[in-house]
ZAGU-344913 format. One record per residue: residue in three letters; x, y, z of N, C-alpha, C, O in turn. Coordinates in pm, whole numbers, padded with zeros to 5 digits. Example, Ala and Ser with C-alpha at 12.3 -4.5 7.8 and 13.67 -1.06 7.14 Angstrom:
% residues 2
R   code     n_xx     n_yy     n_zz    ca_xx    ca_yy    ca_zz     c_xx     c_yy     c_zz     o_xx     o_yy     o_zz
R    ALA    01319   -00569    00780    01230   -00450    00780    01320   -00330    00780    01424   -00332    00846
R    SER    01285   -00225    00708    01367   -00106    00714    01290    00003    00787    01341    00114    00804
//
This chain:
% residues 139
R   code     n_xx     n_yy     n_zz    ca_xx    ca_yy    ca_zz     c_xx     c_yy     c_zz     o_xx     o_yy     o_zz
R    MET    13775    12100    06629    13841    12040    06506    13784    12014    06398    13837    12017    06286
R    LEU    13608    11971    06438    13505    11972    06354    13512    12090    06276    13539    12087    06156
R    LYS    13484    12208    06347    13436    12313    06295    13573    12339    06155    13546    12342    06035
R    LEU    13687    12351    06202    13814    12386    06105    13756    12325    05984    13713    12393    05890
R    LEU    13752    12127    05991    13749    12112    05905    13636    12131    05824    13640    12129    05701
R    GLY    13502    12156    05912    13386    12192    05795    13396    12398    05736    13323    12459    05658
R    LYS    13479    12433    05790    13550    12546    05679    13604    12488    05542    13575    12490    05422
R    PHE    13707    12433    05636    13781    12372    05508    13714    12279    05400    13764    12267    05288
R    GLU    13610    12220    05435    13532    12184    05305    13470    12249    05254    13466    12239    05132
R    LEU    13380    12357    05327    13315    12496    05232    13468    12558    05142    13463    12551    05019
R    VAL    13547    12594    05181    13639    12685    05080    13654    12540    04964    13630    12564    04845
R    ILE    13695    12388    05007    13696    12363    04898    13614    12357    04807    13662    12415    04710
R    ASN    13503    12315    04784    13344    12314    04733    13321    12469    04644    13278    12497    04532
R    ALA    13392    12572    04793    13353    12696    04719    13475    12699    04635    13414    12709    04529
R    THR    13626    12699    04590    13702    12695    04492    13638    12589    04391    13629    12647    04283
R    LEU    13585    12446    04377    13571    12363    04276    13420    12438    04254    13452    12441    04135
R    LEU    13310    12490    04255    13215    12532    04245    13287    12661    04121    13242    12661    04007
R    CYS    13413    12777    04167    13448    12859    04104    13498    12865    03946    13469    12937    03850
R    LEU    13595    12746    03969    13682    12638    03860    13586    12611    03770    13577    12636    03649
R    LEU    13505    12547    03861    13366    12497    03724    13308    12593    03687    13261    12553    03581
R    CYS    13267    12725    03703    13253    12811    03627    13297    12862    03585    13245    12964    03539
R    ILE    13465    12825    03562    13557    12926    03448    13570    12851    03316    13602    12891    03204
R    VAL    13519    12666    03386    13566    12566    03289    13416    12595    03239    13435    12549    03127
R    VAL    13312    12627    03236    13160    12615    03166    13160    12747    03064    13094    12772    02963
R    LEU    13244    12806    03123    13206    13002    03066    13311    12956    02931    13280    12963    02812
R    LEU    13447    12906    02988    13539    12909    02824    13503    12761    02743    13562    12732    02639
R    THR    13400    12672    02803    13355    12616    02712    13253    12677    02580    13260    12661    02458
R    THR    13164    12748    02662    13060    12790    02606    13114    12911    02495    13079    12941    02381
R    VAL    13209    12960    02579    13307    13092    02436    13339    13001    02362    13298    13024    02248
R    ASP    13421    12857    02376    13426    12806    02282    13359    12705    02151    13401    12664    02043
R    VAL    13233    12692    02229    13146    12649    02105    13089    12765    02058    13089    12769    01935
R    GLY    13026    12886    02126    13076    13029    02029    13103    13001    01880    13039    12977    01777
R    PHE    13314    13026    01951    13422    12999    01840    13366    12917    01668    13368    12917    01545
R    MET    13315    12850    01811    13329    12711    01668    13218    12709    01583    13234    12631    01489
R    ILE    13064    12792    01584    12965    12803    01562    12983    12921    01443    12933    12943    01333
R    ILE    13110    12997    01550    13123    13131    01400    13208    13068    01331    13194    13085    01210
R    LYS    13317    12984    01371    13447    12929    01290    13379    12850    01123    13423    12860    01009
R    ASP    13249    12768    01183    13170    12683    01066    13126    12762    00992    13155    12740    00875
R    LEU    13058    12857    01013    12957    12943    00918    13024    13046    00869    12948    13127    00815
R    VAL    13138    13077    00866    13236    13195    00772    13330    13073    00703    13410    13129    00628
R    THR    13354    12886    00700    13430    12893    00599    13352    12882    00460    13254    12952    00436
R    PRO    13386    12818    00400    13333    12801    00310    13276    12601    00283    13356    12508    00279
R    PRO    13161    12593    00272    13060    12707    00211    12954    12825    00304    12845    12789    00347
R    LEU    12992    12930    00320    12899    12989    00414    12822    12975    00455    12731    12963    00372
R    LEU    12789    12966    00558    12664    12965    00634    12625    12833    00623    12518    12792    00667
R    MET    12696    12774    00573    12628    12566    00618    12740    12549    00705    12851    12598    00727
R    LEU    12631    12417    00763    12702    12311    00794    12736    12199    00788    12630    12136    00795
R    THR    12860    12090    00774    12838    11941    00771    12764    11916    00834    12732    11990    00927
R    PRO    12684    11762    00802    12709    11705    00930    12819    11659    01031    12801    11633    01150
R    ALA    12941    11655    00959    13045    11650    01099    13048    11780    01199    13041    11764    01321
R    GLU    13058    11899    01143    13034    12000    01257    12917    12027    01310    12914    12109    01402
R    ILE    12805    11969    01269    12698    11942    01344    12726    11860    01452    12723    11909    01566
R    LEU    12765    11699    01427    12796    11613    01540    12890    11721    01645    12869    11744    01764
R    ASP    12997    11774    01558    13108    11780    01683    13045    11970    01801    13089    12020    01905
R    LEU    12927    12010    01703    12880    12105    01791    12789    12041    01925    12782    12061    02046
R    PHE    12723    11952    01821    12642    11823    01940    12716    11829    02060    12675    11888    02160
R    ALA    12817    11774    02052    12874    11717    02134    12930    11802    02260    12923    11774    02380
R    ALA    12995    11934    02186    13057    12057    02292    12922    12148    02336    12930    12240    02417
R    ILE    12804    12111    02276    12700    12183    02342    12654    12054    02509    12626    12103    02619
R    LEU    12657    11962    02495    12657    11866    02595    12743    11866    02651    12734    11779    02738
R    VAL    12849    11925    02654    12937    11953    02704    12984    12065    02795    13091    12070    02858
R    VAL    12863    12173    02791    12872    12227    02829    12742    12241    02947    12764    12291    03058
R    LEU    12630    12199    02913    12522    12129    02960    12578    11993    03105    12560    11999    03227
R    ILE    12654    11872    03011    12753    11866    03181    12793    11934    03303    12774    11909    03422
R    GLY    12864    12038    03233    12896    12103    03308    12812    12223    03464    12834    12261    03579
R    VAL    12656    12238    03282    12593    12295    03417    12524    12178    03522    12454    12213    03617
R    GLU    12543    12090    03502    12435    12021    03581    12581    12002    03710    12564    11992    03832
R    LEU    12674    12001    03662    12813    11941    03778    12785    12046    03870    12779    12017    03989
R    LEU    12752    12255    03802    12720    12276    03885    12643    12300    03943    12671    12388    04024
R    ASP    12536    12261    03947    12432    12264    04037    12432    12139    04107    12342    12107    04186
R    THR    12519    12077    04082    12493    11971    04163    12621    11964    04288    12623    11885    04382
R    VAL    12703    12050    04264    12768    12136    04347    12669    12242    04418    12674    12245    04541
R    LYS    12617    12293    04380    12548    12435    04441    12469    12351    04568    12474    12359    04690
R    VAL    12372    12245    04441    12284    12144    04613    12383    12125    04692    12337    12148    04804
R    TYR    12483    12099    04702    12585    11988    04783    12607    12143    04911    12605    12107    05029
R    ILE    12619    12240    04896    12717    12336    04905    12591    12386    05020    12582    12385    05143
R    THR    12505    12427    04911    12376    12469    05053    12279    12411    05105    12201    12477    05173
R    ASP    12259    12252    05080    12214    12196    05115    12261    12091    05228    12215    12061    05338
R    LYS    12367    12050    05157    12449    11884    05236    12412    11827    05185    12382    11734    05260
R    THR    12377    11800    05075    12255    11663    04997    12318    11594    04956    12354    11517    05045
R    ILE    12368    11565    04846    12353    11474    04745    12224    11467    04606    12216    11359    04548
R    ARG    12176    11527    04582    12045    11473    04466    12133    11354    04368    12228    11370    04292
R    VAL    12078    11263    04396    12129    11135    04324    12103    11169    04164    12178    11168    04066
R    GLU    11909    11212    04190    11931    11195    04034    12001    11334    03892    11989    11363    03773
R    LEU    12064    11372    04001    12159    11529    03933    12213    11434    03909    12151    11366    03827
R    ILE    12376    11358    03966    12445    11240    03922    12351    11171    03803    12336    11249    03709
R    LEU    12307    11085    03790    12237    11010    03654    12194    11106    03605    12262    11067    03510
R    SER    12139    11214    03565    12124    11300    03486    12260    11295    03405    12291    11248    03295
R    VAL    12321    11357    03494    12489    11382    03412    12550    11269    03343    12619    11285    03242
R    GLY    12533    11184    03381    12574    11029    03336    12470    11036    03216    12545    11025    03119
R    LEU    12392    11044    03184    12304    11024    03093    12304    11086    02995    12261    11043    02888
R    VAL    12369    11236    03019    12369    11365    02876    12503    11311    02844    12532    11296    02726
R    ALA    12627    11266    02981    12797    11231    02921    12746    11050    02809    12815    11011    02714
R    ILE    12629    10981    02856    12619    10907    02731    12602    10946    02671    12687    10952    02583
R    THR    12513    10993    02658    12460    11073    02537    12532    11154    02469    12473    11178    02364
R    ARG    12647    11219    02476    12713    11243    02450    12846    11145    02339    12933    11170    02255
R    LYS    12798    11052    02397    12988    10961    02405    12867    10899    02244    12880    10907    02121
R    VAL    12771    10850    02326    12634    10775    02133    12680    10891    02066    12765    10890    01977
R    ILE    12637    10962    02098    12665    11121    01936    12777    11137    01866    12769    11124    01744
R    ILE    12879    11163    01916    13010    11138    01847    13088    11035    01880    13203    11046    01922
R    LEU    13010    10903    01857    13067    10781    01809    13036    10712    01664    12931    10690    01603
R    ASP    13182    10685    01635    13131    10620    01488    13203    10490    01550    13312    10452    01590
R    SER    13012    10431    01525    12981    10313    01454    13069    10211    01436    13105    10116    01506
R    SER    13109    10272    01275    13194    10140    01233    13341    10145    01268    13427    10123    01183
R    HIS    13362    10167    01358    13502    10172    01458    13474    10094    01576    13562    10075    01659
R    VAL    13376    10053    01587    13279    09992    01772    13294    09892    01724    13275    09869    01604
R    ASP    13345    09783    01838    13264    09667    01867    13161    09617    01855    13092    09716    01832
R    GLY    13074    09509    01852    12943    09530    01917    12936    09467    02027    12822    09454    02072
R    SER    13048    09408    02105    13061    09420    02272    13054    09554    02387    13027    09551    02507
R    SER    13104    09712    02266    13143    09805    02310    12946    09843    02303    12869    09860    02399
R    LEU    12926    09845    02205    12791    09905    02169    12721    09848    02225    12626    09918    02260
R    LEU    12712    09706    02269    12637    09632    02421    12670    09717    02533    12597    09808    02571
R    GLY    12764    09690    02578    12808    09760    02734    12744    09870    02699    12627    09840    02721
R    ILE    12745    10027    02641    12678    10155    02603    12553    10126    02648    12487    10175    02739
R    ALA    12526    10023    02557    12345    10030    02600    12241    09949    02694    12120    09940    02713
R    ALA    12400    09879    02752    12385    09869    02937    12410    09979    03026    12315    10012    03096
R    VAL    12447    10000    03030    12488    10173    03068    12427    10243    03071    12437    10326    03162
R    ILE    12323    10253    02972    12211    10387    02924    12084    10291    02997    11998    10347    03066
R    LEU    12083    10169    02979    11971    10138    03068    11978    10129    03191    11878    10148    03260
R    ALA    12109    10096    03248    12144    10135    03399    12069    10237    03436    11961    10241    03496
R    LEU    12170    10358    03375    12105    10530    03386    11943    10530    03424    11866    10562    03514
R    ALA    11946    10466    03283    11759    10485    03280    11671    10429    03417    11576    10500    03453
R    ALA    11687    10360    03459    11616    10300    03490    11636    10334    03650    11542    10351    03728
R    SER    11783    10340    03688    11783    10405    03772    11717    10572    03817    11688    10622    03926
R    TYR    11714    10610    03711    11707    10727    03727    11524    10752    03723    11467    10853    03763
R    LEU    11459    10631    03664    11327    10642    03703    11348    10566    03844    11322    10648    03932
R    LEU    11381    10454    03894    11389    10461    04049    11350    10522    04167    11278    10490    04261
R    VAL    11451    10664    04122    11495    10725    04227    11324    10816    04201    11247    10821    04297
R    LYS    11304    10847    04135    11197    10972    04093    11106    10886    04071    11057    10923    03965
R    ARG    11040    10772    04111    10919    10729    04208    10955    10719    04334    10866    10750    04414
R    ALA    11040    10692    04373    11102    10692    04520    11072    10860    04549    11002    10892    04644
R    HIS    11113    10932    04486    11079    11054    04593    10966    11084    04475    10951    11197    04428
R    ALA    10900    10986    04439    10719    11100    04405    10633    10977    04551    10513    10987    04578
R    ALA    10674    10932    04581    10624    10789    04675    10660    10847    04806    10575    10836    04894
R    ALA    10771    10907    04836    10785    10985    04959    10780    11156    04966    10855    11241    05013
R    GLY    10643    11159    04888    10619    11337    04842    10690    11425    04803    10620    11526    04804
R    ARG    10782    11448    04771    10905    11536    04724    10903    11545    04607    10884    11458    04521
R    PRO    10925    11665    04596    10910    11691    04423    11067    11651    04370    11077    11663    04248
R    TRP    11179    11611    04432    11271    11576    04288    11343    11456    04422    11434    11378    04393
//
């Protein structure tokens, strides 16, 4: 029964990895189309600040997808969850949120909450890195 469950888990993880690959590929293609569309609309070969922010946000979504791919790949191969990968995905995600955030429509408590999340993720990442360094592991 455990062998069957292990095979089932492998199939699910492989399916998830394939679906993530498709999503990352489609998102990358979408970013390419966004760049081309923004460059060919007047004024030609110029990007507005809003377009640049939209592009940065879309690129960060691709980076989040790539990090998630790496996380699933490591889980499939090593059967371990690398906490620093999860934390780095969180840091990239909150960075994306900060980039696309319109601070004129957000209250102070939300900004404090975002700052607290950033500090917590950064501190957690630092602690995990230090723990790995103290144990003599590269990651």
